[in-house]
PyMOL Python script that loads the backbone (N, CA, C, O; Angstrom):
from pymol import cmd

cmd.read_pdbstr("""\
ATOM      1  N   MET A   1      41.455  -2.322 -27.624  1.00  0.00           N
ATOM      2  CA  MET A   1      40.104  -2.119 -27.122  1.00  0.00           C
ATOM      3  C   MET A   1      40.041  -1.043 -26.040  1.00  0.00           C
ATOM      4  O   MET A   1      38.951  -0.576 -25.708  1.00  0.00           O
ATOM      5  N   SER A   2      41.164  -0.646 -25.492  1.00  0.00           N
ATOM      6  CA  SER A   2      41.178   0.183 -24.292  1.00  0.00           C
ATOM      7  C   SER A   2      40.467   1.519 -24.458  1.00  0.00           C
ATOM      8  O   SER A   2      39.890   2.018 -23.493  1.00  0.00           O
ATOM      9  N   GLY A   3      40.489   2.123 -25.664  1.00  0.00           N
ATOM     10  CA  GLY A   3      39.881   3.433 -25.829  1.00  0.00           C
ATOM     11  C   GLY A   3      38.399   3.418 -26.112  1.00  0.00           C
ATOM     12  O   GLY A   3      37.771   4.477 -26.146  1.00  0.00           O
ATOM     13  N   ILE A   4      37.823   2.256 -26.314  1.00  0.00           N
ATOM     14  CA  ILE A   4      36.411   2.152 -26.677  1.00  0.00           C
ATOM     15  C   ILE A   4      35.541   2.265 -25.430  1.00  0.00           C
ATOM     16  O   ILE A   4      35.808   1.633 -24.408  1.00  0.00           O
ATOM     17  N   SER A   5      34.497   3.082 -25.534  1.00  0.00           N
ATOM     18  CA  SER A   5      33.503   3.124 -24.459  1.00  0.00           C
ATOM     19  C   SER A   5      32.214   3.693 -25.007  1.00  0.00           C
ATOM     20  O   SER A   5      32.193   4.285 -26.086  1.00  0.00           O
ATOM     21  N   CYS A   6      31.146   3.514 -24.265  1.00  0.00           N
ATOM     22  CA  CYS A   6      29.862   4.077 -24.658  1.00  0.00           C
ATOM     23  C   CYS A   6      29.036   4.320 -23.402  1.00  0.00           C
ATOM     24  O   CYS A   6      29.357   3.831 -22.319  1.00  0.00           O
ATOM     25  N   ARG A   7      27.978   5.078 -23.574  1.00  0.00           N
ATOM     26  CA  ARG A   7      27.043   5.312 -22.467  1.00  0.00           C
ATOM     27  C   ARG A   7      25.694   4.765 -22.863  1.00  0.00           C
ATOM     28  O   ARG A   7      25.281   4.840 -24.020  1.00  0.00           O
ATOM     29  N   LEU A   8      25.023   4.217 -21.883  1.00  0.00           N
ATOM     30  CA  LEU A   8      23.746   3.554 -22.111  1.00  0.00           C
ATOM     31  C   LEU A   8      22.719   4.099 -21.123  1.00  0.00           C
ATOM     32  O   LEU A   8      22.974   4.169 -19.921  1.00  0.00           O
ATOM     33  N   LYS A   9      21.555   4.485 -21.644  1.00  0.00           N
ATOM     34  CA  LYS A   9      20.465   4.890 -20.756  1.00  0.00           C
ATOM     35  C   LYS A   9      19.800   3.631 -20.226  1.00  0.00           C
ATOM     36  O   LYS A   9      19.558   2.684 -20.974  1.00  0.00           O
ATOM     37  N   VAL A  10      19.506   3.626 -18.928  1.00  0.00           N
ATOM     38  CA  VAL A  10      18.890   2.462 -18.288  1.00  0.00           C
ATOM     39  C   VAL A  10      17.668   2.907 -17.516  1.00  0.00           C
ATOM     40  O   VAL A  10      17.719   3.886 -16.771  1.00  0.00           O
ATOM     41  N   LYS A  11      16.563   2.187 -17.694  1.00  0.00           N
ATOM     42  CA  LYS A  11      15.349   2.391 -16.893  1.00  0.00           C
ATOM     43  C   LYS A  11      15.322   1.258 -15.883  1.00  0.00           C
ATOM     44  O   LYS A  11      15.149   0.094 -16.245  1.00  0.00           O
ATOM     45  N   ALA A  12      15.492   1.604 -14.614  1.00  0.00           N
ATOM     46  CA  ALA A  12      15.592   0.598 -13.559  1.00  0.00           C
ATOM     47  C   ALA A  12      14.250   0.348 -12.885  1.00  0.00           C
ATOM     48  O   ALA A  12      13.487   1.275 -12.613  1.00  0.00           O
ATOM     49  N   VAL A  13      13.981  -0.928 -12.624  1.00  0.00           N
ATOM     50  CA  VAL A  13      12.796  -1.334 -11.867  1.00  0.00           C
ATOM     51  C   VAL A  13      13.291  -2.191 -10.696  1.00  0.00           C
ATOM     52  O   VAL A  13      13.447  -3.405 -10.833  1.00  0.00           O
ATOM     53  N   PRO A  14      13.539  -1.550  -9.539  1.00  0.00           N
ATOM     54  CA  PRO A  14      14.035  -2.294  -8.377  1.00  0.00           C
ATOM     55  C   PRO A  14      12.917  -3.063  -7.669  1.00  0.00           C
ATOM     56  O   PRO A  14      11.735  -2.790  -7.875  1.00  0.00           O
ATOM     57  N   GLY A  15      13.305  -4.017  -6.842  1.00  0.00           N
ATOM     58  CA  GLY A  15      12.338  -4.779  -6.054  1.00  0.00           C
ATOM     59  C   GLY A  15      11.530  -5.778  -6.856  1.00  0.00           C
ATOM     60  O   GLY A  15      10.441  -6.168  -6.435  1.00  0.00           O
ATOM     61  N   ALA A  16      12.043  -6.202  -8.007  1.00  0.00           N
ATOM     62  CA  ALA A  16      11.349  -7.189  -8.850  1.00  0.00           C
ATOM     63  C   ALA A  16      11.519  -8.584  -8.252  1.00  0.00           C
ATOM     64  O   ALA A  16      12.318  -8.787  -7.338  1.00  0.00           O
ATOM     65  N   SER A  17      10.760  -9.535  -8.777  1.00  0.00           N
ATOM     66  CA  SER A  17      10.868 -10.903  -8.263  1.00  0.00           C
ATOM     67  C   SER A  17      12.198 -11.541  -8.654  1.00  0.00           C
ATOM     68  O   SER A  17      12.695 -12.417  -7.946  1.00  0.00           O
ATOM     69  N   ARG A  18      12.787 -11.105  -9.787  1.00  0.00           N
ATOM     70  CA  ARG A  18      14.103 -11.601 -10.183  1.00  0.00           C
ATOM     71  C   ARG A  18      14.803 -10.546 -11.020  1.00  0.00           C
ATOM     72  O   ARG A  18      14.166  -9.650 -11.573  1.00  0.00           O
ATOM     73  N   SER A  19      16.109 -10.664 -11.106  1.00  0.00           N
ATOM     74  CA  SER A  19      16.898  -9.705 -11.877  1.00  0.00           C
ATOM     75  C   SER A  19      16.995 -10.174 -13.320  1.00  0.00           C
ATOM     76  O   SER A  19      17.340 -11.323 -13.596  1.00  0.00           O
ATOM     77  N   GLU A  20      16.680  -9.247 -14.250  1.00  0.00           N
ATOM     78  CA  GLU A  20      16.722  -9.598 -15.664  1.00  0.00           C
ATOM     79  C   GLU A  20      16.739  -8.344 -16.521  1.00  0.00           C
ATOM     80  O   GLU A  20      16.319  -7.268 -16.095  1.00  0.00           O
ATOM     81  N   ILE A  21      17.234  -8.508 -17.734  1.00  0.00           N
ATOM     82  CA  ILE A  21      17.165  -7.453 -18.728  1.00  0.00           C
ATOM     83  C   ILE A  21      15.878  -7.673 -19.495  1.00  0.00           C
ATOM     84  O   ILE A  21      15.676  -8.728 -20.095  1.00  0.00           O
ATOM     85  N   VAL A  22      15.006  -6.671 -19.476  1.00  0.00           N
ATOM     86  CA  VAL A  22      13.688  -6.808 -20.099  1.00  0.00           C
ATOM     87  C   VAL A  22      13.766  -6.546 -21.592  1.00  0.00           C
ATOM     88  O   VAL A  22      13.179  -7.280 -22.387  1.00  0.00           O
ATOM     89  N   GLY A  23      14.494  -5.497 -21.977  1.00  0.00           N
ATOM     90  CA  GLY A  23      14.616  -5.150 -23.387  1.00  0.00           C
ATOM     91  C   GLY A  23      14.641  -3.651 -23.570  1.00  0.00           C
ATOM     92  O   GLY A  23      14.845  -2.901 -22.616  1.00  0.00           O
ATOM     93  N   ARG A  24      14.431  -3.215 -24.804  1.00  0.00           N
ATOM     94  CA  ARG A  24      14.446  -1.780 -25.106  1.00  0.00           C
ATOM     95  C   ARG A  24      13.169  -1.113 -24.602  1.00  0.00           C
ATOM     96  O   ARG A  24      12.085  -1.696 -24.633  1.00  0.00           O
ATOM     97  N   LEU A  25      13.326   0.110 -24.142  1.00  0.00           N
ATOM     98  CA  LEU A  25      12.195   0.965 -23.782  1.00  0.00           C
ATOM     99  C   LEU A  25      12.543   2.330 -24.359  1.00  0.00           C
ATOM    100  O   LEU A  25      13.185   3.142 -23.693  1.00  0.00           O
ATOM    101  N   GLY A  26      12.120   2.588 -25.603  1.00  0.00           N
ATOM    102  CA  GLY A  26      12.552   3.793 -26.303  1.00  0.00           C
ATOM    103  C   GLY A  26      14.049   3.710 -26.550  1.00  0.00           C
ATOM    104  O   GLY A  26      14.527   2.753 -27.158  1.00  0.00           O
ATOM    105  N   GLU A  27      14.800   4.718 -26.077  1.00  0.00           N
ATOM    106  CA  GLU A  27      16.257   4.726 -26.247  1.00  0.00           C
ATOM    107  C   GLU A  27      16.967   4.059 -25.081  1.00  0.00           C
ATOM    108  O   GLU A  27      18.194   3.959 -25.073  1.00  0.00           O
ATOM    109  N   ALA A  28      16.207   3.604 -24.102  1.00  0.00           N
ATOM    110  CA  ALA A  28      16.808   3.045 -22.889  1.00  0.00           C
ATOM    111  C   ALA A  28      16.690   1.523 -22.846  1.00  0.00           C
ATOM    112  O   ALA A  28      15.909   0.913 -23.577  1.00  0.00           O
ATOM    113  N   LEU A  29      17.496   0.935 -21.960  1.00  0.00           N
ATOM    114  CA  LEU A  29      17.426  -0.491 -21.677  1.00  0.00           C
ATOM    115  C   LEU A  29      16.652  -0.654 -20.383  1.00  0.00           C
ATOM    116  O   LEU A  29      17.021  -0.071 -19.364  1.00  0.00           O
ATOM    117  N   LYS A  30      15.588  -1.435 -20.406  1.00  0.00           N
ATOM    118  CA  LYS A  30      14.804  -1.663 -19.183  1.00  0.00           C
ATOM    119  C   LYS A  30      15.380  -2.862 -18.445  1.00  0.00           C
ATOM    120  O   LYS A  30      15.545  -3.943 -19.011  1.00  0.00           O
ATOM    121  N   VAL A  31      15.683  -2.646 -17.169  1.00  0.00           N
ATOM    122  CA  VAL A  31      16.306  -3.672 -16.337  1.00  0.00           C
ATOM    123  C   VAL A  31      15.521  -3.810 -15.040  1.00  0.00           C
ATOM    124  O   VAL A  31      15.259  -2.823 -14.352  1.00  0.00           O
ATOM    125  N   ARG A  32      15.149  -5.038 -14.716  1.00  0.00           N
ATOM    126  CA  ARG A  32      14.518  -5.323 -13.419  1.00  0.00           C
ATOM    127  C   ARG A  32      15.563  -5.953 -12.512  1.00  0.00           C
ATOM    128  O   ARG A  32      16.336  -6.812 -12.938  1.00  0.00           O
ATOM    129  N   VAL A  33      15.577  -5.514 -11.246  1.00  0.00           N
ATOM    130  CA  VAL A  33      16.487  -6.134 -10.286  1.00  0.00           C
ATOM    131  C   VAL A  33      15.735  -6.476  -9.012  1.00  0.00           C
ATOM    132  O   VAL A  33      14.803  -5.778  -8.614  1.00  0.00           O
ATOM    133  N   ALA A  34      16.154  -7.556  -8.386  1.00  0.00           N
ATOM    134  CA  ALA A  34      15.507  -8.012  -7.160  1.00  0.00           C
ATOM    135  C   ALA A  34      15.875  -7.139  -5.962  1.00  0.00           C
ATOM    136  O   ALA A  34      15.126  -7.067  -4.988  1.00  0.00           O
ATOM    137  N   ALA A  35      17.025  -6.482  -6.036  1.00  0.00           N
ATOM    138  CA  ALA A  35      17.495  -5.667  -4.907  1.00  0.00           C
ATOM    139  C   ALA A  35      16.581  -4.462  -4.678  1.00  0.00           C
ATOM    140  O   ALA A  35      16.023  -3.908  -5.626  1.00  0.00           O
ATOM    141  N   PRO A  36      16.435  -4.065  -3.422  1.00  0.00           N
ATOM    142  CA  PRO A  36      15.629  -2.884  -3.116  1.00  0.00           C
ATOM    143  C   PRO A  36      16.393  -1.602  -3.450  1.00  0.00           C
ATOM    144  O   PRO A  36      17.623  -1.606  -3.494  1.00  0.00           O
ATOM    145  N   PRO A  37      15.663  -0.498  -3.686  1.00  0.00           N
ATOM    146  CA  PRO A  37      16.327   0.760  -4.045  1.00  0.00           C
ATOM    147  C   PRO A  37      16.809   1.530  -2.816  1.00  0.00           C
ATOM    148  O   PRO A  37      16.487   2.707  -2.652  1.00  0.00           O
ATOM    149  N   GLU A  38      17.569   0.874  -1.965  1.00  0.00           N
ATOM    150  CA  GLU A  38      18.058   1.553  -0.765  1.00  0.00           C
ATOM    151  C   GLU A  38      19.533   1.249  -0.566  1.00  0.00           C
ATOM    152  O   GLU A  38      19.986   0.126  -0.792  1.00  0.00           O
ATOM    153  N   GLY A  39      20.266   2.249  -0.147  1.00  0.00           N
ATOM    154  CA  GLY A  39      21.694   2.071   0.112  1.00  0.00           C
ATOM    155  C   GLY A  39      22.507   1.695  -1.114  1.00  0.00           C
ATOM    156  O   GLY A  39      23.591   1.127  -0.984  1.00  0.00           O
ATOM    157  N   GLY A  40      22.001   2.003  -2.306  1.00  0.00           N
ATOM    158  CA  GLY A  40      22.747   1.691  -3.529  1.00  0.00           C
ATOM    159  C   GLY A  40      22.695   0.233  -3.940  1.00  0.00           C
ATOM    160  O   GLY A  40      23.388  -0.171  -4.874  1.00  0.00           O
ATOM    161  N   LYS A  41      21.870  -0.577  -3.248  1.00  0.00           N
ATOM    162  CA  LYS A  41      21.822  -2.018  -3.559  1.00  0.00           C
ATOM    163  C   LYS A  41      21.352  -2.287  -4.988  1.00  0.00           C
ATOM    164  O   LYS A  41      21.951  -3.095  -5.697  1.00  0.00           O
ATOM    165  N   ALA A  42      20.287  -1.615  -5.409  1.00  0.00           N
ATOM    166  CA  ALA A  42      19.766  -1.834  -6.762  1.00  0.00           C
ATOM    167  C   ALA A  42      20.788  -1.375  -7.806  1.00  0.00           C
ATOM    168  O   ALA A  42      20.984  -2.045  -8.819  1.00  0.00           O
ATOM    169  N   ASN A  43      21.435  -0.239  -7.561  1.00  0.00           N
ATOM    170  CA  ASN A  43      22.451   0.250  -8.507  1.00  0.00           C
ATOM    171  C   ASN A  43      23.573  -0.767  -8.664  1.00  0.00           C
ATOM    172  O   ASN A  43      23.989  -1.061  -9.785  1.00  0.00           O
ATOM    173  N   ARG A  44      24.067  -1.304  -7.555  1.00  0.00           N
ATOM    174  CA  ARG A  44      25.144  -2.305  -7.624  1.00  0.00           C
ATOM    175  C   ARG A  44      24.693  -3.527  -8.414  1.00  0.00           C
ATOM    176  O   ARG A  44      25.443  -4.057  -9.233  1.00  0.00           O
ATOM    177  N   GLU A  45      23.466  -3.969  -8.165  1.00  0.00           N
ATOM    178  CA  GLU A  45      22.976  -5.156  -8.864  1.00  0.00           C
ATOM    179  C   GLU A  45      22.819  -4.899 -10.365  1.00  0.00           C
ATOM    180  O   GLU A  45      23.097  -5.784 -11.173  1.00  0.00           O
ATOM    181  N   ILE A  46      22.376  -3.701 -10.743  1.00  0.00           N
ATOM    182  CA  ILE A  46      22.268  -3.345 -12.163  1.00  0.00           C
ATOM    183  C   ILE A  46      23.639  -3.395 -12.821  1.00  0.00           C
ATOM    184  O   ILE A  46      23.789  -3.967 -13.901  1.00  0.00           O
ATOM    185  N   LEU A  47      24.636  -2.801 -12.183  1.00  0.00           N
ATOM    186  CA  LEU A  47      25.993  -2.785 -12.753  1.00  0.00           C
ATOM    187  C   LEU A  47      26.556  -4.195 -12.866  1.00  0.00           C
ATOM    188  O   LEU A  47      27.195  -4.528 -13.864  1.00  0.00           O
ATOM    189  N   GLU A  48      26.326  -5.031 -11.849  1.00  0.00           N
ATOM    190  CA  GLU A  48      26.804  -6.427 -11.890  1.00  0.00           C
ATOM    191  C   GLU A  48      26.121  -7.208 -13.011  1.00  0.00           C
ATOM    192  O   GLU A  48      26.771  -7.972 -13.725  1.00  0.00           O
ATOM    193  N   LEU A  49      24.803  -7.011 -13.165  1.00  0.00           N
ATOM    194  CA  LEU A  49      24.051  -7.712 -14.202  1.00  0.00           C
ATOM    195  C   LEU A  49      24.543  -7.306 -15.588  1.00  0.00           C
ATOM    196  O   LEU A  49      24.725  -8.163 -16.452  1.00  0.00           O
ATOM    197  N   LEU A  50      24.761  -6.008 -15.810  1.00  0.00           N
ATOM    198  CA  LEU A  50      25.253  -5.537 -17.107  1.00  0.00           C
ATOM    199  C   LEU A  50      26.644  -6.083 -17.385  1.00  0.00           C
ATOM    200  O   LEU A  50      26.917  -6.540 -18.496  1.00  0.00           O
ATOM    201  N   ALA A  51      27.529  -6.044 -16.393  1.00  0.00           N
ATOM    202  CA  ALA A  51      28.894  -6.562 -16.585  1.00  0.00           C
ATOM    203  C   ALA A  51      28.851  -8.037 -16.971  1.00  0.00           C
ATOM    204  O   ALA A  51      29.548  -8.467 -17.889  1.00  0.00           O
ATOM    205  N   GLU A  52      28.029  -8.805 -16.265  1.00  0.00           N
ATOM    206  CA  GLU A  52      27.918 -10.242 -16.545  1.00  0.00           C
ATOM    207  C   GLU A  52      27.397 -10.486 -17.957  1.00  0.00           C
ATOM    208  O   GLU A  52      27.967 -11.287 -18.698  1.00  0.00           O
ATOM    209  N   LYS A  53      26.319  -9.802 -18.334  1.00  0.00           N
ATOM    210  CA  LYS A  53      25.721  -9.998 -19.663  1.00  0.00           C
ATOM    211  C   LYS A  53      26.645  -9.573 -20.791  1.00  0.00           C
ATOM    212  O   LYS A  53      26.626 -10.157 -21.874  1.00  0.00           O
ATOM    213  N   LEU A  54      27.470  -8.534 -20.525  1.00  0.00           N
ATOM    214  CA  LEU A  54      28.358  -8.013 -21.558  1.00  0.00           C
ATOM    215  C   LEU A  54      29.719  -8.698 -21.568  1.00  0.00           C
ATOM    216  O   LEU A  54      30.519  -8.475 -22.477  1.00  0.00           O
ATOM    217  N   GLY A  55      29.989  -9.536 -20.554  1.00  0.00           N
ATOM    218  CA  GLY A  55      31.282 -10.192 -20.466  1.00  0.00           C
ATOM    219  C   GLY A  55      32.401  -9.207 -20.150  1.00  0.00           C
ATOM    220  O   GLY A  55      33.535  -9.378 -20.595  1.00  0.00           O
ATOM    221  N   LEU A  56      32.072  -8.177 -19.378  1.00  0.00           N
ATOM    222  CA  LEU A  56      33.051  -7.158 -19.008  1.00  0.00           C
ATOM    223  C   LEU A  56      33.417  -7.293 -17.541  1.00  0.00           C
ATOM    224  O   LEU A  56      32.609  -7.772 -16.746  1.00  0.00           O
ATOM    225  N   PRO A  57      34.633  -6.875 -17.165  1.00  0.00           N
ATOM    226  CA  PRO A  57      34.957  -6.830 -15.736  1.00  0.00           C
ATOM    227  C   PRO A  57      34.061  -5.779 -15.061  1.00  0.00           C
ATOM    228  O   PRO A  57      33.704  -4.777 -15.680  1.00  0.00           O
ATOM    229  N   ALA A  58      33.712  -6.007 -13.824  1.00  0.00           N
ATOM    230  CA  ALA A  58      32.852  -5.075 -13.094  1.00  0.00           C
ATOM    231  C   ALA A  58      33.435  -3.665 -13.083  1.00  0.00           C
ATOM    232  O   ALA A  58      32.690  -2.684 -13.062  1.00  0.00           O
ATOM    233  N   SER A  59      34.757  -3.560 -13.095  1.00  0.00           N
ATOM    234  CA  SER A  59      35.409  -2.245 -13.066  1.00  0.00           C
ATOM    235  C   SER A  59      35.183  -1.445 -14.354  1.00  0.00           C
ATOM    236  O   SER A  59      35.430  -0.240 -14.379  1.00  0.00           O
ATOM    237  N   ASP A  60      34.714  -2.106 -15.428  1.00  0.00           N
ATOM    238  CA  ASP A  60      34.469  -1.420 -16.693  1.00  0.00           C
ATOM    239  C   ASP A  60      33.023  -0.966 -16.863  1.00  0.00           C
ATOM    240  O   ASP A  60      32.647  -0.460 -17.920  1.00  0.00           O
ATOM    241  N   VAL A  61      32.220  -1.145 -15.831  1.00  0.00           N
ATOM    242  CA  VAL A  61      30.816  -0.734 -15.878  1.00  0.00           C
ATOM    243  C   VAL A  61      30.578   0.203 -14.705  1.00  0.00           C
ATOM    244  O   VAL A  61      30.723  -0.197 -13.550  1.00  0.00           O
ATOM    245  N   SER A  62      30.210   1.459 -14.994  1.00  0.00           N
ATOM    246  CA  SER A  62      30.034   2.425 -13.906  1.00  0.00           C
ATOM    247  C   SER A  62      28.797   3.295 -14.108  1.00  0.00           C
ATOM    248  O   SER A  62      28.368   3.552 -15.233  1.00  0.00           O
ATOM    249  N   LEU A  63      28.246   3.734 -12.997  1.00  0.00           N
ATOM    250  CA  LEU A  63      27.072   4.595 -13.006  1.00  0.00           C
ATOM    251  C   LEU A  63      27.538   6.037 -13.177  1.00  0.00           C
ATOM    252  O   LEU A  63      28.340   6.534 -12.385  1.00  0.00           O
ATOM    253  N   VAL A  64      27.031   6.712 -14.220  1.00  0.00           N
ATOM    254  CA  VAL A  64      27.426   8.090 -14.499  1.00  0.00           C
ATOM    255  C   VAL A  64      26.437   9.058 -13.855  1.00  0.00           C
ATOM    256  O   VAL A  64      26.837  10.059 -13.262  1.00  0.00           O
ATOM    257  N   SER A  65      25.136   8.754 -13.974  1.00  0.00           N
ATOM    258  CA  SER A  65      24.120   9.619 -13.374  1.00  0.00           C
ATOM    259  C   SER A  65      22.872   8.816 -13.066  1.00  0.00           C
ATOM    260  O   SER A  65      22.663   7.726 -13.599  1.00  0.00           O
ATOM    261  N   GLY A  66      22.039   9.383 -12.186  1.00  0.00           N
ATOM    262  CA  GLY A  66      20.773   8.747 -11.850  1.00  0.00           C
ATOM    263  C   GLY A  66      20.833   7.820 -10.658  1.00  0.00           C
ATOM    264  O   GLY A  66      20.026   6.895 -10.557  1.00  0.00           O
ATOM    265  N   ALA A  67      21.773   8.044  -9.748  1.00  0.00           N
ATOM    266  CA  ALA A  67      21.924   7.151  -8.592  1.00  0.00           C
ATOM    267  C   ALA A  67      20.630   6.998  -7.802  1.00  0.00           C
ATOM    268  O   ALA A  67      20.344   5.912  -7.298  1.00  0.00           O
ATOM    269  N   ALA A  68      19.838   8.070  -7.685  1.00  0.00           N
ATOM    270  CA  ALA A  68      18.603   8.006  -6.899  1.00  0.00           C
ATOM    271  C   ALA A  68      17.357   8.044  -7.778  1.00  0.00           C
ATOM    272  O   ALA A  68      16.258   8.317  -7.294  1.00  0.00           O
ATOM    273  N   SER A  69      17.530   7.771  -9.063  1.00  0.00           N
ATOM    274  CA  SER A  69      16.424   7.863 -10.021  1.00  0.00           C
ATOM    275  C   SER A  69      16.281   6.555 -10.792  1.00  0.00           C
ATOM    276  O   SER A  69      17.256   5.821 -10.953  1.00  0.00           O
ATOM    277  N   PRO A  70      15.069   6.256 -11.270  1.00  0.00           N
ATOM    278  CA  PRO A  70      14.923   5.070 -12.128  1.00  0.00           C
ATOM    279  C   PRO A  70      15.595   5.266 -13.493  1.00  0.00           C
ATOM    280  O   PRO A  70      15.946   4.290 -14.156  1.00  0.00           O
ATOM    281  N   ALA A  71      15.771   6.511 -13.909  1.00  0.00           N
ATOM    282  CA  ALA A  71      16.432   6.810 -15.187  1.00  0.00           C
ATOM    283  C   ALA A  71      17.919   7.014 -14.928  1.00  0.00           C
ATOM    284  O   ALA A  71      18.321   7.998 -14.307  1.00  0.00           O
ATOM    285  N   LYS A  72      18.720   6.091 -15.402  1.00  0.00           N
ATOM    286  CA  LYS A  72      20.155   6.102 -15.124  1.00  0.00           C
ATOM    287  C   LYS A  72      20.955   6.183 -16.415  1.00  0.00           C
ATOM    288  O   LYS A  72      20.447   5.883 -17.495  1.00  0.00           O
ATOM    289  N   VAL A  73      22.212   6.591 -16.288  1.00  0.00           N
ATOM    290  CA  VAL A  73      23.149   6.523 -17.399  1.00  0.00           C
ATOM    291  C   VAL A  73      24.356   5.737 -16.899  1.00  0.00           C
ATOM    292  O   VAL A  73      24.942   6.052 -15.863  1.00  0.00           O
ATOM    293  N   VAL A  74      24.713   4.700 -17.667  1.00  0.00           N
ATOM    294  CA  VAL A  74      25.813   3.808 -17.301  1.00  0.00           C
ATOM    295  C   VAL A  74      26.891   3.912 -18.364  1.00  0.00           C
ATOM    296  O   VAL A  74      26.597   3.929 -19.559  1.00  0.00           O
ATOM    297  N   GLU A  75      28.143   3.981 -17.922  1.00  0.00           N
ATOM    298  CA  GLU A  75      29.267   3.978 -18.861  1.00  0.00           C
ATOM    299  C   GLU A  75      29.832   2.562 -18.955  1.00  0.00           C
ATOM    300  O   GLU A  75      30.056   1.895 -17.945  1.00  0.00           O
ATOM    301  N   LEU A  76      30.056   2.126 -20.187  1.00  0.00           N
ATOM    302  CA  LEU A  76      30.594   0.793 -20.470  1.00  0.00           C
ATOM    303  C   LEU A  76      31.921   0.968 -21.180  1.00  0.00           C
ATOM    304  O   LEU A  76      31.965   1.555 -22.262  1.00  0.00           O
ATOM    305  N   ARG A  77      33.006   0.472 -20.598  1.00  0.00           N
ATOM    306  CA  ARG A  77      34.323   0.553 -21.229  1.00  0.00           C
ATOM    307  C   ARG A  77      34.661  -0.788 -21.881  1.00  0.00           C
ATOM    308  O   ARG A  77      34.463  -1.849 -21.288  1.00  0.00           O
ATOM    309  N   GLY A  78      35.170  -0.720 -23.105  1.00  0.00           N
ATOM    310  CA  GLY A  78      35.569  -1.935 -23.798  1.00  0.00           C
ATOM    311  C   GLY A  78      34.576  -2.434 -24.825  1.00  0.00           C
ATOM    312  O   GLY A  78      34.815  -3.448 -25.480  1.00  0.00           O
ATOM    313  N   VAL A  79      33.448  -1.724 -24.975  1.00  0.00           N
ATOM    314  CA  VAL A  79      32.463  -2.092 -25.995  1.00  0.00           C
ATOM    315  C   VAL A  79      31.901  -0.836 -26.645  1.00  0.00           C
ATOM    316  O   VAL A  79      31.854   0.229 -26.030  1.00  0.00           O
ATOM    317  N   THR A  80      31.475  -0.977 -27.899  1.00  0.00           N
ATOM    318  CA  THR A  80      30.762   0.113 -28.570  1.00  0.00           C
ATOM    319  C   THR A  80      29.284  -0.013 -28.221  1.00  0.00           C
ATOM    320  O   THR A  80      28.855  -1.046 -27.707  1.00  0.00           O
ATOM    321  N   ALA A  81      28.514   1.016 -28.490  1.00  0.00           N
ATOM    322  CA  ALA A  81      27.077   0.973 -28.230  1.00  0.00           C
ATOM    323  C   ALA A  81      26.422  -0.169 -29.013  1.00  0.00           C
ATOM    324  O   ALA A  81      25.553  -0.870 -28.494  1.00  0.00           O
ATOM    325  N   GLU A  82      26.851  -0.347 -30.272  1.00  0.00           N
ATOM    326  CA  GLU A  82      26.277  -1.411 -31.112  1.00  0.00           C
ATOM    327  C   GLU A  82      26.554  -2.784 -30.512  1.00  0.00           C
ATOM    328  O   GLU A  82      25.670  -3.640 -30.468  1.00  0.00           O
ATOM    329  N   GLN A  83      27.797  -2.991 -30.048  1.00  0.00           N
ATOM    330  CA  GLN A  83      28.154  -4.278 -29.434  1.00  0.00           C
ATOM    331  C   GLN A  83      27.337  -4.490 -28.161  1.00  0.00           C
ATOM    332  O   GLN A  83      26.840  -5.588 -27.912  1.00  0.00           O
ATOM    333  N   ALA A  84      27.204  -3.443 -27.367  1.00  0.00           N
ATOM    334  CA  ALA A  84      26.469  -3.554 -26.105  1.00  0.00           C
ATOM    335  C   ALA A  84      25.015  -3.948 -26.357  1.00  0.00           C
ATOM    336  O   ALA A  84      24.505  -4.880 -25.736  1.00  0.00           O
ATOM    337  N   TRP A  85      24.345  -3.232 -27.273  1.00  0.00           N
ATOM    338  CA  TRP A  85      22.941  -3.560 -27.566  1.00  0.00           C
ATOM    339  C   TRP A  85      22.806  -4.980 -28.097  1.00  0.00           C
ATOM    340  O   TRP A  85      21.897  -5.709 -27.699  1.00  0.00           O
ATOM    341  N   ALA A  86      23.707  -5.376 -28.996  1.00  0.00           N
ATOM    342  CA  ALA A  86      23.640  -6.721 -29.566  1.00  0.00           C
ATOM    343  C   ALA A  86      23.747  -7.788 -28.478  1.00  0.00           C
ATOM    344  O   ALA A  86      22.987  -8.756 -28.483  1.00  0.00           O
ATOM    345  N   ARG A  87      24.689  -7.617 -27.543  1.00  0.00           N
ATOM    346  CA  ARG A  87      24.876  -8.605 -26.480  1.00  0.00           C
ATOM    347  C   ARG A  87      23.722  -8.583 -25.479  1.00  0.00           C
ATOM    348  O   ARG A  87      23.277  -9.636 -25.022  1.00  0.00           O
ATOM    349  N   LEU A  88      23.241  -7.401 -25.141  1.00  0.00           N
ATOM    350  CA  LEU A  88      22.199  -7.285 -24.123  1.00  0.00           C
ATOM    351  C   LEU A  88      20.848  -7.795 -24.606  1.00  0.00           C
ATOM    352  O   LEU A  88      20.051  -8.293 -23.810  1.00  0.00           O
ATOM    353  N   LEU A  89      20.587  -7.673 -25.903  1.00  0.00           N
ATOM    354  CA  LEU A  89      19.281  -8.085 -26.430  1.00  0.00           C
ATOM    355  C   LEU A  89      19.313  -9.463 -27.061  1.00  0.00           C
ATOM    356  O   LEU A  89      18.300  -9.931 -27.582  1.00  0.00           O
ATOM    357  N   ALA A  90      20.486 -10.132 -27.021  1.00  0.00           N
ATOM    358  CA  ALA A  90      20.618 -11.469 -27.615  1.00  0.00           C
ATOM    359  C   ALA A  90      19.839 -12.506 -26.810  1.00  0.00           C
ATOM    360  O   ALA A  90      19.835 -13.685 -27.162  1.00  0.00           O
TER     361      ALA A  90
END
""", "prot")
cmd.dss("prot")
cmd.show_as("cartoon", "prot")
cmd.util.cbc("prot")
cmd.orient("prot")
């Protein structure tokens, strides 16, 4: 499994009442997080939520771009794009 990875577009909505995966939004995954968009708190919470939902170690989920933007790209190691979508939308 070590060589498998994929990138996922994420539309982030920080400051929500609770953290959750909303679903598809075009080609992106819409994610709401309770953390505020300051000091990287929302980004950390998004990565933790994705790792938990995908059953991946936190070290296998990383932010590639969009640190200060609602439109982010996240790299997932250990899963294919198809596996990631299936688990996230289950």
